[in-house]
C-alpha positions, -999 to +999 in steps of 0.1 A: +418-765+186+389-761+210+406-783+237+437-761+235+416-729+239+397-744+268+429-753+286+443-719+280+412-702+294+412-726+324+449-717+331+441-680+328+411-684+352+433-703+377+459-675+376+433-649+382+419-669+412+454-674+427+463-637+423+430-626+439+436-650+468+471-637+473+458-602+474+431-611+499+456-630+521+479-600+521+451-575+530+438-598+558+473-603+571+479-565+572+446-560+591+457-586+616+491-570+619+475-537+626+453-552+653+484-569+668+504-536+668+474-517+682+470-541+711+507-536+719+502-498+718+472-500+740+448-484+715+410-484+721+388-506+699+379-476+677+416-466+673+424-502+666+400-504+637+413-471+623+449-482+628+444-516+612+430-498+581+460-476+580+483-506+579+464-521+550+467-487+532+504-485+539+510-517+518+500-497+487+531-475+490+555-499+473+559-534+462+567-559+489+564-559+527+590-533+536+565-504+536+543-523+562+573-533+583+587-497+583+553-484+593+548-508+622+584-504+634+580-466+633+546-466+650+556-490+677+588-473+684+570-439+685+546-453+710+575-464+733+568-501+727+599-522+727+601-541+695+625-552+668+626-557+630+628-595+637+598-595+660+577-576+634+589-600+606+579-629+628+545-614+634+541-609+597+548-646+590+525-657+618+497-634+605+501-646+570+494-682+582+464-670+602+450-649+573+453-679+550+436-701+575+408-676+580+402-672+543+402-709+537+378-714+565+354-689+551+352-706+517 
């Protein structure tokens, strides 16, 4: 019975680690997206930092990526930056890869 309990605990620990990593990747990705959008809008370094944090916060509005995409699209359009839903989704995919790479590198 001890072996079964050990395996169960190991699986639970693995699940927790994977969920934590997914959260960290998403947060890092959103920060990178904020920096990407800020550079397109011509924001100062201080404004970029603040804007990147606001993109991370926007992800807590609803489950999934639509809240972040909606924010970026609205902000870029409002700043007169020519963009599209497809371009933002591509940046999201690219930044996910970069965020994962950065986190794996720091381990």
